[in-house]
GUZA-413705 format. One line per field, with one value per residue (C-alpha): residue in three letters; x, y, z. Coordinates in Angstrom, 3 decimals. Each point is the difference from the previous one (the first is absolute). Layout:
<rs>
code	[ALA	...]
px	[X	...]
py	[Y	...]
pz	[Z	...]
</rs>
This chain:
<rs>
code	[UNK	UNK	UNK	UNK	UNK	UNK	UNK	UNK	UNK	UNK	UNK	UNK	UNK	UNK	UNK	UNK	UNK	UNK	UNK	UNK	UNK	UNK	UNK	UNK	UNK	UNK	UNK	UNK	UNK	UNK	UNK	UNK	UNK	UNK	UNK	UNK	UNK	UNK	UNK	UNK	UNK	UNK	UNK	UNK	UNK	UNK	UNK	UNK	UNK	UNK	UNK	UNK	UNK	UNK	UNK	UNK	UNK	UNK	UNK	UNK	UNK	UNK	UNK	UNK	UNK	UNK	UNK	UNK	UNK	UNK	UNK	UNK	UNK	UNK	UNK	UNK	UNK	UNK	UNK	UNK	UNK	UNK	UNK	UNK	UNK	UNK	UNK	UNK	UNK	UNK	UNK	UNK	UNK	UNK	UNK	UNK	UNK	UNK	UNK	UNK	UNK	UNK	UNK	UNK	UNK	UNK	UNK	UNK	UNK	UNK	UNK	UNK	UNK	UNK	UNK	UNK	UNK	UNK	UNK	UNK	UNK	UNK	UNK	UNK	UNK	UNK	UNK	UNK	UNK	UNK	UNK	UNK	UNK	UNK	UNK	UNK	UNK	UNK	UNK	UNK	UNK	UNK	UNK	UNK	UNK	UNK	UNK	UNK	UNK	UNK	UNK	UNK	UNK	UNK	UNK	UNK	UNK	UNK	UNK	UNK	UNK	UNK	UNK	UNK	UNK	UNK	UNK	UNK	UNK	UNK	UNK	UNK	UNK	UNK	UNK	UNK	UNK	UNK	UNK	UNK	UNK	UNK	UNK	UNK	UNK	UNK	UNK	UNK	UNK	UNK	UNK	UNK	UNK	UNK	UNK	UNK	UNK	UNK	UNK	UNK	UNK	UNK	UNK	UNK	UNK	UNK	UNK	UNK	UNK	UNK	UNK	UNK	UNK	UNK	UNK	UNK	UNK	UNK	UNK	UNK	UNK	UNK	UNK	UNK]
px	[60.514	1.179	1.250	-2.535	0.232	1.049	1.721	3.414	1.474	2.810	2.539	2.711	2.623	0.797	3.084	-2.319	0.752	-2.588	0.100	-2.906	-2.171	2.717	-1.442	-3.510	1.227	2.173	-2.958	-2.123	2.530	0.422	-3.729	-0.931	-2.868	-0.618	-1.154	-1.136	2.258	0.617	3.361	1.983	2.874	2.653	0.451	3.135	2.119	1.390	-3.523	-0.189	2.934	-2.215	-2.663	-0.323	2.291	-0.912	1.688	3.450	1.523	3.757	2.070	0.411	-3.796	-0.161	2.429	-1.655	-3.350	1.717	1.129	3.697	2.636	2.158	-2.786	1.304	3.559	-0.548	-1.012	3.214	2.177	-1.732	0.381	3.711	0.590	-1.639	2.107	3.297	-0.866	-0.506	3.333	-1.610	1.162	-3.344	-3.746	-0.527	-1.298	-1.644	-3.361	-1.128	-3.615	-1.671	-1.242	3.499	1.557	-2.671	0.695	3.770	-0.503	-2.330	1.755	3.627	1.209	1.395	-2.257	1.817	3.325	-1.585	-1.283	3.407	1.645	-2.266	0.611	3.765	-0.443	-2.189	2.602	2.773	-1.957	1.932	3.180	-1.359	-3.408	-2.368	-1.115	3.570	1.274	-3.140	0.446	3.674	-0.781	-2.831	1.840	3.267	-1.837	-1.808	3.402	1.300	2.102	-1.911	3.037	1.969	-2.824	-0.679	3.630	-0.231	-3.039	1.725	3.069	-2.163	-1.598	3.440	1.664	1.791	2.014	1.171	3.438	0.637	0.198	-3.414	-2.223	-2.969	1.772	1.396	-3.355	-2.074	2.588	-0.082	-3.811	0.049	2.373	-2.243	-3.009	1.813	0.971	-3.631	0.914	-2.997	-0.471	-2.741	-1.190	2.258	3.047	-0.888	-0.554	3.284	2.036	-1.539	0.451	3.606	0.713	-1.576	2.090	3.213	-1.010	-0.940	3.010	2.484	0.807	1.145	-2.589	1.639	-0.975	-1.203	-2.661	-1.759	-0.227	-3.574	-1.160	-3.486	0.871	1.695	-1.458	-0.297	2.533	-1.821	-0.475	0.660]
py	[118.379	-3.318	-1.421	-2.279	-2.463	-3.193	-2.014	1.522	1.717	2.358	-2.147	0.884	-2.376	-0.417	2.126	2.965	0.248	0.085	-3.325	0.079	2.799	2.483	0.613	0.611	2.472	1.790	0.283	1.341	2.750	0.915	0.117	1.581	-2.500	-1.938	-3.630	-2.653	-2.951	-2.695	0.351	-2.796	0.536	-2.207	-2.481	-2.071	1.910	-3.037	-1.118	2.939	-0.979	-1.865	2.707	2.412	-2.005	2.354	2.864	-1.176	-0.025	-0.161	-1.708	3.258	0.296	-3.513	0.779	3.355	-1.746	-2.378	3.034	-0.777	2.676	0.728	-1.516	1.814	-1.330	-3.565	-1.484	1.046	-1.148	-3.380	-0.483	0.867	-2.284	-2.793	0.834	0.003	-3.277	-1.450	1.415	2.749	3.595	1.684	-0.520	0.436	-3.539	-0.249	-1.749	0.527	1.168	1.950	-3.156	-1.519	3.046	-0.057	-3.681	0.600	2.910	-1.930	-3.381	0.269	3.404	1.412	3.034	1.846	-0.435	1.007	3.230	0.694	-0.690	2.457	2.591	-0.364	0.161	3.101	1.782	-0.622	0.097	3.046	-2.070	-3.263	-1.204	-0.807	-3.423	-1.254	1.164	-1.339	-3.348	-0.259	0.932	-2.533	-2.949	0.554	0.181	-3.213	-1.597	1.037	3.026	2.517	1.646	0.172	1.437	2.634	1.125	-0.171	2.301	2.440	0.062	0.510	3.010	1.636	-1.577	3.180	0.003	-3.594	-1.049	0.039	-3.807	-0.452	-2.014	2.132	3.259	-1.303	-1.267	3.023	2.398	-1.861	0.089	3.764	0.368	-2.167	2.128	3.223	-1.477	-1.068	-3.649	-2.350	-1.686	-2.595	-2.254	-2.647	2.265	0.948	-3.628	-1.226	2.861	-0.198	-3.752	0.277	2.795	-1.999	-3.065	2.066	1.715	-3.239	-1.997	2.900	-0.212	2.823	1.621	0.418	2.082	-3.061	-0.480	3.023	-1.646	-1.240	-1.985	-1.119	-3.570	0.981	-1.708	1.076	-1.239	-2.537	0.823	-3.167]
pz	[85.681	-1.450	3.294	1.614	2.853	-1.746	2.710	-0.614	3.036	0.913	1.824	2.520	1.358	3.683	-0.710	-0.569	-3.732	-2.779	-1.864	-2.431	-1.370	-0.970	-3.468	1.299	2.609	-2.553	-2.390	2.852	0.711	-3.660	-0.744	3.339	0.235	3.172	0.036	2.418	0.708	2.560	1.752	1.619	2.424	1.583	-2.851	-0.670	-2.582	-1.826	-0.970	-2.395	-2.175	-2.458	-0.264	-2.910	-2.269	-2.809	1.867	-1.207	3.449	0.046	2.671	1.909	0.215	1.447	2.804	0.642	0.458	2.425	2.000	-0.492	0.550	-3.076	-2.134	-3.081	0.389	1.206	-3.407	-1.767	2.899	0.227	-3.747	0.131	2.990	-1.979	-3.069	1.924	1.672	-3.477	-1.178	-2.110	-0.033	-0.690	0.221	-3.738	-0.484	3.409	-0.282	3.592	0.073	2.790	1.706	-0.205	1.668	2.690	0.717	0.111	2.399	2.286	0.047	-1.156	1.162	3.231	-0.066	2.771	-1.797	-3.313	1.523	1.535	-3.375	-1.801	2.703	-0.587	-3.771	0.272	2.117	-2.517	-3.263	-1.219	0.128	-1.429	-1.267	2.844	-1.231	-0.444	3.383	1.702	-1.743	0.990	3.603	0.209	-1.567	1.876	3.308	-0.895	-0.650	3.427	-0.995	2.117	1.584	-3.245	-2.092	2.667	-0.243	-3.813	0.056	2.348	-2.260	-3.077	1.674	0.394	-3.037	-1.108	3.254	-0.346	-1.183	-3.727	-0.112	1.623	-2.388	1.021	-0.785	-3.272	-1.240	1.020	-1.390	-3.322	0.004	0.553	-2.961	-2.156	0.913	-0.845	-3.353	-0.489	-0.357	0.311	3.377	0.316	2.813	-1.557	0.464	3.563	1.050	-1.489	1.466	3.474	0.370	-1.213	2.467	2.822	-0.885	0.063	3.238	1.757	-1.149	0.175	-3.697	-2.225	-2.217	-3.386	-3.008	-1.900	2.711	-1.511	-3.411	-0.307	-3.021	-0.897	1.021	3.284	3.059	3.604	2.527	2.209	3.674	1.991]
</rs>
């Protein structure tokens, strides 16, 4: 038995979740050897974010430790929101670290709206990538387009029944064709297309075939 009392304890947050000691407990189960340990309960989850830095925690782990719903989806959505706000179409060059995402979540994000956005994106993820729909829903609500984006989402859900000139139907039909023809679609493509469709939908403009032409230097349509 190599596990001795050394001051390290098994720690649980006030949310009831295990925060520190996972590896020791896993080793105990695998070896079928019991060990003595101090156990602490009711601790503040966010205090554990800087523990076990050698464990290579990703951003999803950070939000899971914090007890946040959709912990596995929030990092990508926050990164894409940040990218769009900077005029970028993807998170490829995003330099936000775990601590940056935590600070954004705690100080610069409407958490209730973010959760609602991810819920919407999850429901329609078979029609469009979750992170992109969640990002559009979040930013447009922040800009005061709550009623319009709600109608947009409802129309997207039933896009195949919309009129042939609907920008939503045109874009999603083209995307389906591209998928069947195995044409590459990246986050860059999805961001450009979705912001163009939203701009046409909001401003009652026609969505034309050239709107589906995406180049490497294409930029997203700003949401004002």
